C-alpha positions as CSV (number, residue, x, y, z in Angstrom):
1,M,122.9,58.3,-72.8
2,S,122.2,55.9,-69.7
3,L,118.2,56.2,-69.7
4,Q,118.6,55.8,-73.5
5,S,120.9,52.5,-73.0
6,V,118.2,51.2,-70.3
7,Q,115.0,52.0,-72.8
8,A,117.1,50.0,-75.5
9,F,117.4,47.2,-73.3
10,L,114.2,47.4,-72.5
11,D,112.7,47.5,-76.1
12,Q,114.8,44.4,-77.0
13,H,114.2,42.0,-74.1
14,A,111.2,43.4,-72.3
15,P,109.3,45.4,-74.4
16,D,106.0,45.4,-71.9
17,I,107.8,47.6,-69.4
18,T,107.6,51.2,-69.3
19,I,110.0,53.6,-68.0
20,L,108.8,56.1,-65.4
21,Q,110.4,59.1,-65.8
22,T,109.1,61.8,-63.0
23,P,109.9,65.5,-62.7
24,E,111.4,64.8,-58.5
25,P,114.8,63.0,-58.2
26,T,114.6,59.7,-57.0
27,A,118.3,59.5,-56.3
28,T,117.7,58.0,-52.8
29,V,115.5,55.1,-51.3
30,L,113.7,57.3,-49.4
31,D,112.6,59.6,-52.4
32,A,111.8,57.4,-54.7
33,A,110.1,55.5,-52.3
34,R,107.6,59.1,-52.0
35,V,107.5,59.7,-55.3
36,H,106.6,56.5,-56.6
37,G,104.4,55.6,-53.3
38,V,105.9,52.4,-52.0
39,A,107.1,51.5,-49.4
40,P,111.2,52.3,-48.9
41,A,111.4,48.3,-48.8
42,Q,110.1,47.9,-52.2
43,I,112.7,50.2,-53.9
44,A,115.5,47.8,-55.4
45,K,118.7,49.7,-54.9
46,T,121.6,48.3,-56.9
47,L,124.9,48.0,-55.5
48,S,128.0,48.3,-57.8
49,L,131.4,46.5,-56.0
50,W,134.1,45.1,-56.2
51,L,134.8,41.6,-55.4
52,K,138.9,41.1,-55.9
53,D,139.4,42.1,-59.6
54,E,135.7,42.3,-60.9
55,V,133.1,44.3,-60.7
56,I,129.9,43.1,-60.2
57,L,125.9,44.8,-59.2
58,L,123.7,43.5,-56.2
59,V,120.3,44.6,-56.6
60,M,118.5,44.3,-52.9
61,G,115.6,45.5,-51.3
62,G,115.8,49.1,-49.9
63,D,115.4,49.1,-46.7
64,C,118.5,46.4,-46.4
65,R,122.3,46.8,-45.8
66,L,124.7,44.5,-46.8
67,D,125.7,42.1,-44.5
68,N,129.6,41.8,-44.7
69,R,129.5,38.5,-43.0
70,R,127.2,36.8,-45.3
71,F,128.8,38.5,-48.3
72,K,132.2,37.1,-47.5
73,E,130.4,33.6,-46.7
74,H,129.1,33.5,-49.9
75,F,131.8,35.2,-52.1
76,G,134.8,34.6,-50.6
77,S,136.1,38.0,-50.5
78,K,134.6,41.4,-48.9
79,G,133.2,43.7,-51.4
80,K,134.2,47.2,-52.0
81,M,132.1,50.1,-53.6
82,L,132.8,51.7,-56.4
83,N,133.4,55.4,-56.5
84,A,131.1,57.7,-58.5
85,E,133.3,57.9,-61.7
86,E,134.0,53.9,-61.4
87,V,130.0,53.6,-61.4
88,V,129.8,55.6,-64.3
89,H,132.7,53.6,-66.2
90,W,131.2,50.7,-65.6
91,T,127.2,50.9,-65.8
92,S,127.2,54.5,-67.7
93,H,124.6,55.0,-65.1
94,P,125.1,57.9,-62.5
95,V,125.0,57.4,-59.0
96,G,121.2,57.1,-58.0
97,G,120.2,56.0,-61.4
98,V,121.9,52.7,-61.0
99,C,120.3,49.5,-62.3
100,P,121.3,46.5,-64.2
101,F,120.2,47.1,-67.5
102,G,121.4,48.6,-70.6
103,L,125.2,48.1,-69.5
104,P,127.9,49.0,-71.4
105,H,130.0,46.1,-69.8
106,T,129.2,42.6,-69.0
107,L,129.1,42.5,-65.2
108,R,127.5,39.7,-62.9
109,V,124.5,40.8,-61.4
110,F,123.2,39.2,-58.1
111,A,119.8,39.6,-57.0
112,D,119.0,39.4,-53.1
113,V,116.2,37.5,-52.0
114,S,115.3,40.2,-49.7
115,L,113.3,41.3,-53.2
116,R,111.4,38.3,-53.3
117,R,109.0,39.8,-50.0
118,F,107.3,42.0,-52.8
119,E,105.6,41.1,-56.2
120,V,106.4,44.3,-57.8
121,V,109.6,46.0,-57.1
122,L,111.3,49.6,-58.3
123,P,114.6,49.7,-59.7
124,A,116.0,52.9,-60.8
125,A,116.4,52.7,-64.9
126,G,119.6,54.5,-65.5
127,A,118.8,58.0,-64.8
128,V,118.3,60.0,-61.3
129,N,114.3,60.4,-61.9
130,A,113.6,57.2,-63.8
131,A,112.4,53.9,-62.7
132,V,110.8,50.5,-63.8
133,R,107.9,48.5,-62.2
134,I,108.8,44.7,-62.4
135,S,108.9,41.7,-60.5
136,P,112.0,40.4,-58.9
137,E,111.9,37.0,-60.6
138,H,111.4,39.0,-64.2
139,L,114.5,41.3,-62.9
140,A,116.6,38.2,-62.0
141,L,115.3,36.5,-65.6
142,L,116.1,39.6,-67.8
143,T,119.9,40.5,-65.9
144,K,120.8,36.5,-66.0
145,A,121.1,37.5,-61.9
146,E,121.9,34.5,-59.5
147,W,120.0,34.8,-56.4
148,V,122.0,35.3,-53.0
149,D,121.1,36.2,-49.7
150,V,123.8,38.5,-48.2
151,A,121.4,41.3,-47.4
152,Q,120.7,42.4,-43.6
153,L,117.0,42.8,-43.0
154,P,115.9,45.8,-40.9
155,E,114.4,43.2,-38.0
156,E,117.9,41.5,-38.3
157,A,120.2,44.4,-37.6
158,P,120.4,44.8,-34.0
159,S,118.7,48.1,-32.5
160,L,120.3,50.9,-30.5
161,K,118.2,49.3,-27.1
162,Q,119.6,46.1,-28.0
163,L,122.8,47.3,-28.2
164,L,122.8,49.1,-25.2
165,L,121.1,45.9,-23.4
166,S,123.8,44.0,-24.6
167,D,126.3,47.0,-22.9
168,Q,124.4,46.4,-19.7
169,A,124.6,42.6,-20.0
170,R,128.5,42.4,-20.6
171,F,128.3,45.4,-17.4
172,D,126.3,42.8,-15.3
173,L,128.8,39.9,-16.1
174,I,131.7,41.8,-14.9
175,A,130.1,43.9,-11.8
176,P,130.9,41.2,-9.2
177,V,134.6,41.1,-10.2
178,L,134.7,45.2,-10.1
179,R,133.1,45.0,-6.7
180,E,135.1,42.2,-5.6
181,T,138.4,44.1,-6.7
182,K,137.3,47.7,-5.3
183,R,136.4,45.7,-2.0
184,R,140.0,43.9,-1.8
185,K,141.9,47.4,-2.4
186,A,139.8,49.0,0.4
187,E,141.0,46.3,3.1
188,P,143.8,47.1,5.2
189,L,146.6,44.6,4.6
């Protein structure tokens, strides 16, 4: 049913867009990128989130993570991921096939600016082996999405090396205090 609802939506609103069905599942960003021959960042993943008492969809680059601080600053609240049953109820799409097209409920859709890095992105199309090729601007227009900046690009995420360096930097700051404390304990009274 979900793939059919996406096809019906596209037939009505964007008949020039063809659903790409593959024999292999493309439910993960890495699988979709491999099967479609694109970078993982070019896969447009759709997150289904509770925002207070409302379900929203957030479409972002496949290489991005949700930046909780930016999300809360923008929306005034933290988002909470829907569970698999809720995803199917609200979108009619299975996890791994979620997209902002052919929805049974009216949901607000948000498109993260991370999508604008590419001329064409590939969101899922209602099934774990289906996608479409679409420009980010066309995706936002079709879904009436509001552009937001709530994703964390990979280069913005701290690397393990950076985390270790910051631990070292913190140690360097307190090391003199630790040495002084140790020296004082060693001194006779």
